[in-house]
Biopython code that builds the backbone (N, CA, C, O; Angstrom):
import numpy as np
from Bio.PDB.StructureBuilder import StructureBuilder

atoms = [
    (1, "MET", "N", (-7.524, 9.758, 0.200)),
    (1, "MET", "CA", (-8.089, 10.887, -0.496)),
    (1, "MET", "C", (-7.098, 12.049, -0.429)),
    (1, "MET", "O", (-6.504, 12.311, 0.616)),
    (2, "LEU", "N", (-6.932, 12.732, -1.543)),
    (2, "LEU", "CA", (-5.997, 13.843, -1.594)),
    (2, "LEU", "C", (-6.626, 15.101, -1.006)),
    (2, "LEU", "O", (-7.806, 15.383, -1.213)),
    (3, "ASP", "N", (-5.816, 15.844, -0.274)),
    (3, "ASP", "CA", (-6.234, 17.104, 0.321)),
    (3, "ASP", "C", (-6.198, 18.183, -0.761)),
    (3, "ASP", "O", (-5.173, 18.378, -1.414)),
    (4, "THR", "N", (-7.311, 18.879, -0.947)),
    (4, "THR", "CA", (-7.369, 19.915, -1.988)),
    (4, "THR", "C", (-6.430, 21.075, -1.683)),
    (4, "THR", "O", (-6.141, 21.885, -2.564)),
    (5, "HIS", "N", (-5.951, 21.161, -0.441)),
    (5, "HIS", "CA", (-4.989, 22.197, -0.091)),
    (5, "HIS", "C", (-3.575, 21.821, -0.527)),
    (5, "HIS", "O", (-2.659, 22.637, -0.427)),
    (6, "GLN", "N", (-3.395, 20.613, -1.000)),
    (6, "GLN", "CA", (-2.076, 20.132, -1.411)),
    (6, "GLN", "C", (-1.970, 20.028, -2.930)),
    (6, "GLN", "O", (-1.308, 19.127, -3.445)),
    (7, "ILE", "N", (-2.615, 20.940, -3.643)),
    (7, "ILE", "CA", (-2.559, 20.971, -5.104)),
    (7, "ILE", "C", (-1.807, 22.233, -5.527)),
    (7, "ILE", "O", (-2.157, 23.344, -5.129)),
    (8, "TYR", "N", (-0.774, 22.039, -6.336)),
    (8, "TYR", "CA", (0.079, 23.147, -6.762)),
    (8, "TYR", "C", (0.397, 22.990, -8.240)),
    (8, "TYR", "O", (0.324, 21.893, -8.795)),
    (9, "SER", "N", (0.749, 24.096, -8.861)),
    (9, "SER", "CA", (1.149, 24.023, -10.268)),
    (9, "SER", "C", (2.587, 23.530, -10.362)),
    (9, "SER", "O", (3.384, 23.725, -9.444)),
    (10, "LEU", "N", (2.902, 22.901, -11.462)),
    (10, "LEU", "CA", (4.269, 22.448, -11.696)),
    (10, "LEU", "C", (5.211, 23.645, -11.709)),
    (10, "LEU", "O", (6.347, 23.555, -11.243)),
    (11, "SER", "N", (4.738, 24.761, -12.242)),
    (11, "SER", "CA", (5.553, 25.985, -12.277)),
    (11, "SER", "C", (5.940, 26.420, -10.874)),
    (11, "SER", "O", (7.079, 26.823, -10.639)),
    (12, "ASP", "N", (4.980, 26.339, -9.922)),
    (12, "ASP", "CA", (5.278, 26.703, -8.539)),
    (12, "ASP", "C", (6.324, 25.768, -7.960)),
    (12, "ASP", "O", (7.219, 26.206, -7.238)),
    (13, "PHE", "N", (6.219, 24.485, -8.271)),
    (13, "PHE", "CA", (7.207, 23.519, -7.787)),
    (13, "PHE", "C", (8.592, 23.841, -8.344)),
    (13, "PHE", "O", (9.584, 23.779, -7.617)),
    (14, "VAL", "N", (8.663, 24.182, -9.624)),
    (14, "VAL", "CA", (9.952, 24.493, -10.249)),
    (14, "VAL", "C", (10.565, 25.746, -9.620)),
    (14, "VAL", "O", (11.781, 25.818, -9.442)),
    (15, "ARG", "N", (9.727, 26.734, -9.283)),
    (15, "ARG", "CA", (10.218, 27.967, -8.668)),
    (15, "ARG", "C", (10.622, 27.770, -7.202)),
    (15, "ARG", "O", (11.536, 28.441, -6.724)),
    (16, "ASN", "N", (9.956, 26.862, -6.486)),
    (16, "ASN", "CA", (10.169, 26.706, -5.044)),
    (16, "ASN", "C", (10.344, 25.241, -4.621)),
    (16, "ASN", "O", (9.614, 24.778, -3.744)),
    (17, "PRO", "N", (11.267, 24.511, -5.203)),
    (17, "PRO", "CA", (11.369, 23.084, -4.878)),
    (17, "PRO", "C", (11.684, 22.814, -3.404)),
    (17, "PRO", "O", (11.151, 21.865, -2.828)),
    (18, "LYS", "N", (12.540, 23.632, -2.786)),
    (18, "LYS", "CA", (12.900, 23.392, -1.379)),
    (18, "LYS", "C", (11.683, 23.536, -0.470)),
    (18, "LYS", "O", (11.532, 22.774, 0.485)),
    (19, "LEU", "N", (10.826, 24.493, -0.754)),
    (19, "LEU", "CA", (9.606, 24.683, 0.029)),
    (19, "LEU", "C", (8.705, 23.452, -0.064)),
    (19, "LEU", "O", (8.165, 22.990, 0.941)),
    (20, "HIS", "N", (8.551, 22.929, -1.275)),
    (20, "HIS", "CA", (7.701, 21.750, -1.481)),
    (20, "HIS", "C", (8.285, 20.522, -0.776)),
    (20, "HIS", "O", (7.554, 19.769, -0.132)),
    (21, "VAL", "N", (9.588, 20.322, -0.896)),
    (21, "VAL", "CA", (10.230, 19.173, -0.260)),
    (21, "VAL", "C", (10.087, 19.272, 1.259)),
    (21, "VAL", "O", (9.790, 18.279, 1.923)),
    (22, "ALA", "N", (10.297, 20.458, 1.804)),
    (22, "ALA", "CA", (10.150, 20.646, 3.253)),
    (22, "ALA", "C", (8.711, 20.353, 3.690)),
    (22, "ALA", "O", (8.494, 19.709, 4.716)),
    (23, "ARG", "N", (7.737, 20.821, 2.919)),
    (23, "ARG", "CA", (6.328, 20.579, 3.247)),
    (23, "ARG", "C", (6.003, 19.086, 3.168)),
    (23, "ARG", "O", (5.303, 18.557, 4.030)),
    (24, "LEU", "N", (6.509, 18.410, 2.139)),
    (24, "LEU", "CA", (6.279, 16.971, 1.996)),
    (24, "LEU", "C", (6.838, 16.202, 3.195)),
    (24, "LEU", "O", (6.181, 15.303, 3.719)),
    (25, "LYS", "N", (8.037, 16.555, 3.622)),
    (25, "LYS", "CA", (8.650, 15.874, 4.761)),
    (25, "LYS", "C", (7.897, 16.164, 6.055)),
    (25, "LYS", "O", (7.736, 15.284, 6.901)),
    (26, "GLU", "N", (7.439, 17.402, 6.199)),
    (26, "GLU", "CA", (6.747, 17.785, 7.432)),
    (26, "GLU", "C", (5.354, 17.169, 7.530)),
    (26, "GLU", "O", (4.989, 16.609, 8.563)),
    (27, "THR", "N", (4.583, 17.274, 6.458)),
    (27, "THR", "CA", (3.187, 16.820, 6.510)),
    (27, "THR", "C", (3.033, 15.345, 6.201)),
    (27, "THR", "O", (2.066, 14.718, 6.635)),
    (28, "ARG", "N", (3.995, 14.769, 5.441)),
    (28, "ARG", "CA", (3.925, 13.380, 5.000)),
    (28, "ARG", "C", (2.633, 13.086, 4.246)),
    (28, "ARG", "O", (2.134, 11.961, 4.261)),
    (29, "THR", "N", (2.097, 14.117, 3.583)),
    (29, "THR", "CA", (0.912, 13.948, 2.747)),
    (29, "THR", "C", (1.303, 14.235, 1.307)),
    (29, "THR", "O", (2.189, 15.054, 1.063)),
    (30, "PRO", "N", (0.664, 13.582, 0.356)),
    (30, "PRO", "CA", (1.023, 13.785, -1.045)),
    (30, "PRO", "C", (0.638, 15.170, -1.542)),
    (30, "PRO", "O", (-0.311, 15.786, -1.056)),
    (31, "GLU", "N", (1.389, 15.638, -2.512)),
    (31, "GLU", "CA", (1.064, 16.874, -3.227)),
    (31, "GLU", "C", (0.735, 16.509, -4.662)),
    (31, "GLU", "O", (1.363, 15.627, -5.249)),
    (32, "VAL", "N", (-0.242, 17.187, -5.218)),
    (32, "VAL", "CA", (-0.595, 17.017, -6.625)),
    (32, "VAL", "C", (-0.044, 18.212, -7.376)),
    (32, "VAL", "O", (-0.264, 19.359, -6.987)),
    (33, "LEU", "N", (0.675, 17.936, -8.457)),
    (33, "LEU", "CA", (1.161, 19.015, -9.315)),
    (33, "LEU", "C", (0.331, 19.035, -10.586)),
    (33, "LEU", "O", (0.034, 17.994, -11.174)),
    (34, "THR", "N", (-0.036, 20.236, -10.997)),
    (34, "THR", "CA", (-0.876, 20.390, -12.182)),
    (34, "THR", "C", (-0.100, 21.012, -13.329)),
    (34, "THR", "O", (0.858, 21.759, -13.128)),
    (35, "VAL", "N", (-0.534, 20.685, -14.525)),
    (35, "VAL", "CA", (-0.031, 21.305, -15.749)),
    (35, "VAL", "C", (-1.264, 21.780, -16.504)),
    (35, "VAL", "O", (-2.149, 20.989, -16.831)),
    (36, "ASN", "N", (-1.310, 23.063, -16.775)),
    (36, "ASN", "CA", (-2.471, 23.678, -17.430)),
    (36, "ASN", "C", (-3.775, 23.363, -16.683)),
    (36, "ASN", "O", (-4.814, 23.116, -17.295)),
    (37, "GLY", "N", (-3.694, 23.377, -15.348)),
    (37, "GLY", "CA", (-4.879, 23.171, -14.529)),
    (37, "GLY", "C", (-5.326, 21.728, -14.363)),
    (37, "GLY", "O", (-6.330, 21.468, -13.700)),
    (38, "ARG", "N", (-4.604, 20.789, -14.948)),
    (38, "ARG", "CA", (-4.966, 19.366, -14.840)),
    (38, "ARG", "C", (-3.945, 18.630, -13.995)),
    (38, "ARG", "O", (-2.741, 18.835, -14.150)),
    (39, "ALA", "N", (-4.419, 17.773, -13.101)),
    (39, "ALA", "CA", (-3.515, 16.986, -12.259)),
    (39, "ALA", "C", (-2.657, 16.091, -13.142)),
    (39, "ALA", "O", (-3.176, 15.354, -13.981)),
    (40, "GLU", "N", (-1.339, 16.157, -12.951)),
    (40, "GLU", "CA", (-0.418, 15.371, -13.771)),
    (40, "GLU", "C", (0.508, 14.483, -12.951)),
    (40, "GLU", "O", (0.872, 13.395, -13.398)),
    (41, "VAL", "N", (0.898, 14.931, -11.753)),
    (41, "VAL", "CA", (1.904, 14.219, -10.977)),
    (41, "VAL", "C", (1.539, 14.281, -9.498)),
    (41, "VAL", "O", (1.019, 15.286, -9.013)),
    (42, "VAL", "N", (1.822, 13.182, -8.788)),
    (42, "VAL", "CA", (1.657, 13.162, -7.335)),
    (42, "VAL", "C", (3.039, 12.970, -6.720)),
    (42, "VAL", "O", (3.785, 12.075, -7.117)),
    (43, "LEU", "N", (3.372, 13.812, -5.752)),
    (43, "LEU", "CA", (4.658, 13.727, -5.064)),
    (43, "LEU", "C", (4.469, 13.194, -3.655)),
    (43, "LEU", "O", (3.510, 13.539, -2.965)),
    (44, "LEU", "N", (5.413, 12.337, -3.238)),
    (44, "LEU", "CA", (5.427, 11.805, -1.874)),
    (44, "LEU", "C", (6.843, 11.924, -1.323)),
    (44, "LEU", "O", (7.813, 11.887, -2.079)),
    (45, "ASP", "N", (6.959, 12.068, -0.001)),
    (45, "ASP", "CA", (8.281, 11.985, 0.594)),
    (45, "ASP", "C", (8.711, 10.517, 0.559)),
    (45, "ASP", "O", (7.873, 9.625, 0.432)),
    (46, "THR", "N", (9.984, 10.277, 0.669)),
    (46, "THR", "CA", (10.536, 8.928, 0.528)),
    (46, "THR", "C", (9.982, 7.955, 1.563)),
    (46, "THR", "O", (9.642, 6.819, 1.234)),
    (47, "GLU", "N", (9.891, 8.401, 2.809)),
    (47, "GLU", "CA", (9.407, 7.520, 3.876)),
    (47, "GLU", "C", (7.968, 7.065, 3.606)),
    (47, "GLU", "O", (7.646, 5.886, 3.756)),
    (48, "THR", "N", (7.122, 7.991, 3.216)),
    (48, "THR", "CA", (5.730, 7.655, 2.923)),
    (48, "THR", "C", (5.647, 6.712, 1.728)),
    (48, "THR", "O", (4.853, 5.770, 1.730)),
    (49, "TYR", "N", (6.461, 6.962, 0.714)),
    (49, "TYR", "CA", (6.481, 6.096, -0.465)),
    (49, "TYR", "C", (6.889, 4.671, -0.070)),
    (49, "TYR", "O", (6.259, 3.704, -0.498)),
    (50, "GLU", "N", (7.934, 4.543, 0.739)),
    (50, "GLU", "CA", (8.395, 3.216, 1.147)),
    (50, "GLU", "C", (7.324, 2.474, 1.953)),
    (50, "GLU", "O", (7.146, 1.267, 1.786)),
    (51, "GLU", "N", (6.614, 3.192, 2.823)),
    (51, "GLU", "CA", (5.533, 2.572, 3.581)),
    (51, "GLU", "C", (4.416, 2.103, 2.647)),
    (51, "GLU", "O", (3.852, 1.025, 2.833)),
    (52, "LEU", "N", (4.109, 2.913, 1.656)),
    (52, "LEU", "CA", (3.073, 2.558, 0.687)),
    (52, "LEU", "C", (3.457, 1.302, -0.092)),
    (52, "LEU", "O", (2.634, 0.404, -0.271)),
    (53, "VAL", "N", (4.690, 1.238, -0.548)),
    (53, "VAL", "CA", (5.165, 0.063, -1.282)),
    (53, "VAL", "C", (5.127, -1.171, -0.385)),
    (53, "VAL", "O", (4.747, -2.253, -0.833)),
    (54, "ALA", "N", (5.519, -1.015, 0.876)),
    (54, "ALA", "CA", (5.487, -2.149, 1.808)),
    (54, "ALA", "C", (4.058, -2.640, 1.998)),
    (54, "ALA", "O", (3.815, -3.846, 2.022)),
    (55, "ARG", "N", (3.119, -1.725, 2.133)),
    (55, "ARG", "CA", (1.715, -2.120, 2.288)),
    (55, "ARG", "C", (1.208, -2.831, 1.044)),
    (55, "ARG", "O", (0.480, -3.818, 1.146)),
    (56, "LEU", "N", (1.586, -2.338, -0.126)),
    (56, "LEU", "CA", (1.153, -2.979, -1.367)),
    (56, "LEU", "C", (1.737, -4.376, -1.499)),
    (56, "LEU", "O", (1.076, -5.277, -2.015)),
    (57, "SER", "N", (2.969, -4.566, -1.040)),
    (57, "SER", "CA", (3.569, -5.895, -1.128)),
    (57, "SER", "C", (2.845, -6.874, -0.218)),
    (57, "SER", "O", (2.918, -8.085, -0.426)),
    (58, "PHE", "N", (2.140, -6.356, 0.799)),
    (58, "PHE", "CA", (1.346, -7.200, 1.678)),
    (58, "PHE", "C", (-0.020, -7.487, 1.073)),
    (58, "PHE", "O", (-0.546, -8.587, 1.242)),
    (59, "VAL", "N", (-0.600, -6.529, 0.380)),
    (59, "VAL", "CA", (-1.972, -6.639, -0.114)),
    (59, "VAL", "C", (-2.124, -7.786, -1.116)),
    (59, "VAL", "O", (-3.102, -8.531, -1.057)),
    (60, "GLU", "N", (-1.182, -7.929, -2.018)),
    (60, "GLU", "CA", (-1.304, -8.958, -3.059)),
    (60, "GLU", "C", (-1.374, -10.372, -2.482)),
    (60, "GLU", "O", (-2.286, -11.116, -2.845)),
    (61, "PRO", "N", (-0.451, -10.781, -1.596)),
    (61, "PRO", "CA", (-0.572, -12.125, -1.018)),
    (61, "PRO", "C", (-1.829, -12.282, -0.161)),
    (61, "PRO", "O", (-2.450, -13.345, -0.153)),
    (62, "ALA", "N", (-2.198, -11.232, 0.555)),
    (62, "ALA", "CA", (-3.396, -11.308, 1.395)),
    (62, "ALA", "C", (-4.634, -11.520, 0.534)),
    (62, "ALA", "O", (-5.512, -12.306, 0.891)),
    (63, "ALA", "N", (-4.708, -10.828, -0.593)),
    (63, "ALA", "CA", (-5.845, -10.999, -1.506)),
    (63, "ALA", "C", (-5.873, -12.425, -2.053)),
    (63, "ALA", "O", (-6.942, -13.015, -2.206)),
    (64, "ALA", "N", (-4.703, -12.972, -2.345)),
    (64, "ALA", "CA", (-4.643, -14.348, -2.852)),
    (64, "ALA", "C", (-5.144, -15.329, -1.803)),
    (64, "ALA", "O", (-5.870, -16.271, -2.122)),
    (65, "VAL", "N", (-4.756, -15.109, -0.551)),
    (65, "VAL", "CA", (-5.218, -16.000, 0.525)),
    (65, "VAL", "C", (-6.726, -15.876, 0.691)),
    (65, "VAL", "O", (-7.414, -16.885, 0.846)),
    (66, "ARG", "N", (-7.253, -14.646, 0.660)),
    (66, "ARG", "CA", (-8.709, -14.459, 0.772)),
    (66, "ARG", "C", (-9.430, -15.171, -0.365)),
    (66, "ARG", "O", (-10.474, -15.783, -0.141)),
    (67, "ALA", "N", (-8.893, -15.103, -1.575)),
    (67, "ALA", "CA", (-9.523, -15.776, -2.713)),
    (67, "ALA", "C", (-9.508, -17.292, -2.519)),
    (67, "ALA", "O", (-10.482, -17.974, -2.839)),
    (68, "ILE", "N", (-8.414, -17.808, -1.999)),
    (68, "ILE", "CA", (-8.328, -19.252, -1.744)),
    (68, "ILE", "C", (-9.350, -19.661, -0.696)),
    (68, "ILE", "O", (-10.024, -20.680, -0.848)),
    (69, "VAL", "N", (-9.468, -18.878, 0.359)),
    (69, "VAL", "CA", (-10.431, -19.188, 1.422)),
    (69, "VAL", "C", (-11.850, -19.147, 0.880)),
    (69, "VAL", "O", (-12.648, -20.038, 1.171)),
    (70, "ARG", "N", (-12.183, -18.109, 0.082)),
    (70, "ARG", "CA", (-13.535, -18.027, -0.506)),
    (70, "ARG", "C", (-13.811, -19.230, -1.390)),
    (70, "ARG", "O", (-14.899, -19.804, -1.336)),
    (71, "THR", "N", (-12.844, -19.617, -2.199)),
    (71, "THR", "CA", (-13.014, -20.764, -3.081)),
    (71, "THR", "C", (-13.223, -22.031, -2.267)),
    (71, "THR", "O", (-14.090, -22.847, -2.581)),
    (72, "ALA", "N", (-12.423, -22.188, -1.219)),
    (72, "ALA", "CA", (-12.545, -23.384, -0.377)),
    (72, "ALA", "C", (-13.901, -23.417, 0.320)),
    (72, "ALA", "O", (-14.519, -24.477, 0.425)),
    (73, "GLU", "N", (-14.369, -22.257, 0.797)),
    (73, "GLU", "CA", (-15.661, -22.208, 1.485)),
    (73, "GLU", "C", (-16.812, -22.509, 0.536)),
    (73, "GLU", "O", (-17.783, -23.158, 0.925)),
    (74, "SER", "N", (-16.713, -22.044, -0.698)),
    (74, "SER", "CA", (-17.808, -22.250, -1.645)),
    (74, "SER", "C", (-17.789, -23.650, -2.262)),
    (74, "SER", "O", (-18.797, -24.098, -2.808)),
    (75, "ALA", "N", (-16.662, -24.335, -2.179)),
    (75, "ALA", "CA", (-16.541, -25.649, -2.809)),
    (75, "ALA", "C", (-17.218, -26.753, -2.004)),
    (75, "ALA", "O", (-17.534, -27.815, -2.540)),
    (76, "GLY", "N", (-17.438, -26.498, -0.723)),
    (76, "GLY", "CA", (-18.045, -27.528, 0.104)),
    (76, "GLY", "C", (-17.025, -28.576, 0.512)),
    (76, "GLY", "O", (-15.820, -28.335, 0.440)),
    (77, "PRO", "N", (-17.501, -29.736, 0.939)),
    (77, "PRO", "CA", (-16.575, -30.773, 1.404)),
    (77, "PRO", "C", (-15.613, -31.192, 0.299)),
    (77, "PRO", "O", (-15.974, -31.228, -0.877)),
    (78, "ARG", "N", (-14.389, -31.505, 0.695)),
    (78, "ARG", "CA", (-13.405, -31.957, -0.277)),
    (78, "ARG", "C", (-12.511, -33.002, 0.341)),
    (78, "ARG", "O", (-12.585, -33.299, 1.534)),
    (79, "GLU", "N", (-11.683, -33.539, -0.487)),
    (79, "GLU", "CA", (-10.769, -34.558, 0.007)),
    (79, "GLU", "C", (-9.820, -33.957, 1.036)),
    (79, "GLU", "O", (-9.645, -32.741, 1.110)),
    (80, "GLU", "N", (-9.228, -34.811, 1.807)),
    (80, "GLU", "CA", (-8.319, -34.348, 2.845)),
    (80, "GLU", "C", (-7.132, -33.620, 2.235)),
    (80, "GLU", "O", (-6.678, -33.939, 1.136)),
    (81, "VAL", "N", (-6.640, -32.630, 2.977)),
    (81, "VAL", "CA", (-5.481, -31.845, 2.555)),
    (81, "VAL", "C", (-4.231, -32.549, 3.059)),
    (81, "VAL", "O", (-4.195, -33.052, 4.182)),
    (82, "SER", "N", (-3.212, -32.576, 2.216)),
    (82, "SER", "CA", (-1.977, -33.239, 2.637)),
    (82, "SER", "C", (-1.281, -32.403, 3.717)),
    (82, "SER", "O", (-1.521, -31.203, 3.853)),
    (83, "GLU", "N", (-0.442, -33.054, 4.452)),
    (83, "GLU", "CA", (0.285, -32.360, 5.514)),
    (83, "GLU", "C", (1.185, -31.269, 4.934)),
    (83, "GLU", "O", (1.332, -30.202, 5.529)),
    (84, "ALA", "N", (1.783, -31.532, 3.781)),
    (84, "ALA", "CA", (2.648, -30.545, 3.136)),
    (84, "ALA", "C", (1.856, -29.298, 2.738)),
    (84, "ALA", "O", (2.342, -28.178, 2.896)),
    (85, "GLU", "N", (0.619, -29.491, 2.213)),
    (85, "GLU", "CA", (-0.224, -28.353, 1.860)),
    (85, "GLU", "C", (-0.585, -27.536, 3.089)),
    (85, "GLU", "O", (-0.581, -26.306, 3.045)),
    (86, "MET", "N", (-0.894, -28.215, 4.182)),
    (86, "MET", "CA", (-1.219, -27.519, 5.428)),
    (86, "MET", "C", (-0.027, -26.721, 5.941)),
    (86, "MET", "O", (-0.188, -25.592, 6.402)),
    (87, "GLU", "N", (1.156, -27.295, 5.864)),
    (87, "GLU", "CA", (2.358, -26.596, 6.317)),
    (87, "GLU", "C", (2.612, -25.353, 5.466)),
    (87, "GLU", "O", (2.965, -24.301, 5.998)),
    (88, "ARG", "N", (2.433, -25.466, 4.142)),
    (88, "ARG", "CA", (2.614, -24.307, 3.253)),
    (88, "ARG", "C", (1.598, -23.219, 3.582)),
    (88, "ARG", "O", (1.949, -22.042, 3.662)),
    (89, "SER", "N", (0.343, -23.609, 3.773)),
    (89, "SER", "CA", (-0.706, -22.635, 4.106)),
    (89, "SER", "C", (-0.417, -21.953, 5.430)),
    (89, "SER", "O", (-0.565, -20.737, 5.552)),
    (90, "ASN", "N", (-0.006, -22.727, 6.416)),
    (90, "ASN", "CA", (0.322, -22.149, 7.722)),
    (90, "ASN", "C", (1.508, -21.203, 7.629)),
    (90, "ASN", "O", (1.520, -20.166, 8.292)),
    (91, "ALA", "N", (2.499, -21.540, 6.824)),
    (91, "ALA", "CA", (3.667, -20.679, 6.660)),
    (91, "ALA", "C", (3.275, -19.350, 6.017)),
    (91, "ALA", "O", (3.739, -18.291, 6.440)),
    (92, "VAL", "N", (2.421, -19.408, 4.997)),
    (92, "VAL", "CA", (1.953, -18.187, 4.333)),
    (92, "VAL", "C", (1.161, -17.324, 5.311)),
    (92, "VAL", "O", (1.361, -16.111, 5.369)),
    (93, "MET", "N", (0.274, -17.935, 6.069)),
    (93, "MET", "CA", (-0.526, -17.183, 7.039)),
    (93, "MET", "C", (0.369, -16.555, 8.111)),
    (93, "MET", "O", (0.162, -15.404, 8.493)),
    (94, "GLN", "N", (1.344, -17.290, 8.586)),
    (94, "GLN", "CA", (2.259, -16.748, 9.595)),
    (94, "GLN", "C", (3.032, -15.566, 9.034)),
    (94, "GLN", "O", (3.208, -14.556, 9.716)),
    (95, "GLU", "N", (3.490, -15.685, 7.811)),
    (95, "GLU", "CA", (4.226, -14.604, 7.162)),
    (95, "GLU", "C", (3.340, -13.356, 7.020)),
    (95, "GLU", "O", (3.800, -12.237, 7.246)),
    (96, "LEU", "N", (2.086, -13.553, 6.651)),
    (96, "LEU", "CA", (1.164, -12.420, 6.517)),
    (96, "LEU", "C", (0.909, -11.746, 7.861)),
    (96, "LEU", "O", (0.890, -10.518, 7.947)),
    (97, "VAL", "N", (0.715, -12.534, 8.899)),
    (97, "VAL", "CA", (0.494, -11.968, 10.232)),
    (97, "VAL", "C", (1.715, -11.168, 10.678)),
    (97, "VAL", "O", (1.576, -10.054, 11.181)),
    (98, "GLU", "N", (2.904, -11.729, 10.498)),
    (98, "GLU", "CA", (4.132, -11.033, 10.898)),
    (98, "GLU", "C", (4.302, -9.726, 10.128)),
    (98, "GLU", "O", (4.705, -8.716, 10.707)),
    (99, "GLU", "N", (4.002, -9.735, 8.843)),
    (99, "GLU", "CA", (4.141, -8.522, 8.038)),
    (99, "GLU", "C", (3.119, -7.468, 8.451)),
    (99, "GLU", "O", (3.448, -6.284, 8.517)),
    (100, "THR", "N", (1.889, -7.879, 8.727)),
    (100, "THR", "CA", (0.885, -6.898, 9.154)),
    (100, "THR", "C", (1.255, -6.314, 10.512)),
    (100, "THR", "O", (1.044, -5.125, 10.748)),
    (101, "GLU", "N", (1.799, -7.126, 11.398)),
    (101, "GLU", "CA", (2.244, -6.609, 12.690)),
    (101, "GLU", "C", (3.407, -5.644, 12.509)),
    (101, "GLU", "O", (3.445, -4.597, 13.155)),
    (102, "ARG", "N", (4.352, -5.980, 11.644)),
    (102, "ARG", "CA", (5.505, -5.120, 11.388)),
    (102, "ARG", "C", (5.073, -3.769, 10.844)),
    (102, "ARG", "O", (5.648, -2.742, 11.203)),
    (103, "LEU", "N", (4.065, -3.762, 9.980)),
    (103, "LEU", "CA", (3.576, -2.527, 9.377)),
    (103, "LEU", "C", (2.591, -1.793, 10.274)),
    (103, "LEU", "O", (2.156, -0.689, 9.943)),
    (104, "GLY", "N", (2.238, -2.387, 11.392)),
    (104, "GLY", "CA", (1.295, -1.743, 12.297)),
    (104, "GLY", "C", (-0.135, -1.833, 11.837)),
    (104, "GLY", "O", (-0.972, -1.050, 12.284)),
    (105, "LEU", "N", (-0.448, -2.772, 10.947)),
    (105, "LEU", "CA", (-1.793, -2.914, 10.423)),
    (105, "LEU", "C", (-2.623, -3.898, 11.236)),
    (105, "LEU", "O", (-3.844, -3.954, 11.095)),
    (106, "TYR", "N", (-1.958, -4.670, 12.085)),
    (106, "TYR", "CA", (-2.626, -5.725, 12.844)),
    (106, "TYR", "C", (-2.136, -5.654, 14.271)),
    (106, "TYR", "O", (-0.939, -5.791, 14.525)),
    (107, "LYS", "N", (-3.037, -5.445, 15.198)),
    (107, "LYS", "CA", (-2.616, -5.321, 16.597)),
    (107, "LYS", "C", (-3.433, -6.227, 17.459)),
    (107, "LYS", "O", (-3.233, -6.270, 18.673)),
]
sb = StructureBuilder()
sb.init_structure("model")
sb.init_model(0)
sb.init_chain("A")
sb.init_seg("    ")
for serial, (resi, resn, name, xyz) in enumerate(atoms, 1):
    if name == "N":
        sb.init_residue(resn, " ", resi, " ")
    sb.init_atom(name, np.array(xyz, "f"), 0.0, 1.0, " ", f" {name:<3s}", serial, name[0])
structure = sb.get_structure()
């Protein structure tokens, strides 16, 4: 959720870019820039942006695994899974666990 104290006009940003950049680096919270009173742009410091992208790169595979698990649970009994399929599934799960630990999302 965006902090309402972090909303500024684009004109203010153009007049004081160093102040905004310093605030972004210090607070690591996004700023919303407005044009004619309407939110138009969200600014992030580079570190926060990179963390966000890293988290998003984790979310997509995790969602796919959750969908596979839900499908498997709802399908009921099925034929045996091949050893190769099990190895692929285990590799994906291990990769997800390692990435969540690296990002500090799983402890």
